[in-house]
N, C-alpha and C positions, 0 to 999 in steps of 0.2 A: 285435490287431483291437480295434476300438473296436466297443462293441455299443451298440445305441439306447439301452440303459438308461443307461449309463455317460455316454453323450454328453447325455441328458436332467439327469441330475444335475450334470454340469458344467458344463451352460448356467443351470442353477438356481443353483447355487453363484456363478456369476460375475454373474446378475442380483442379487444378496443383496451380492456383495463389491464391485462396482463403484461403486453409489452410497455406499458406505458410505467407500470410499477418496477419492473425489471430495470428499466433506463432510469428511474430516479434513485433507486438503489444502488446498482451497479456503475452509475457515472462517475458518484467521488469516490469510491473503492478505486478504478483504474486512475484516476486522477493520482490519487495517494499513492498507490505502487508507480506511477511514473514520475513523482517528483520524490520517492523514498530515496531512490539510489543517490540522487546529487545532495539529498538533505543530509544523508550518511557520510558522504565524503567529507561535506564542510564540517561535520563534527568530528569525524579523524581527523581534519587537519588541525581543528581546535586542540582536542585533546593530545595530538603529536607535539605541539608547540608547549603545552604545558607539561608535558612529561619532559621534554629538552631542557626547559628552564627549572625544573625541580633539584634540587641539592640534596644528596647525592645523586648523581643519576643511575639508575637502576634499571633492569630489562623488566620488571615487572609493571614499572611505570607506563612501558607501552604497549601492554596488552589491549586496553581498553583501545586505543585507537587502531591496533590491528584488527580488533573484532569489528571496529566500524568499517574499515575498508574491505576486508573479507566480506561481510554482508551486503555491502553495497556492490559489491561485482557480484555476488550471487544474486542478489536480487535483480539486478541490471543484467544478469545472463538467462535468469528466469522469465523475466518481462521482457 
């Protein structure tokens, strides 16, 4: 049987542990989402330069750069 004292101790431990676990899990996710638009813009520039230097120049070569820029704008707008 769970006594009232043990239930209070369990709830108090949960009140302390739940925010700590959420911070440990959520902080890296928030940092990744904050840095992702900048990283996608860098990747977009690299892919754009790669497409410009390929011969013959075709519009299909620019699609990965366009997708990277579009994702960076979308994620930057969401975050």
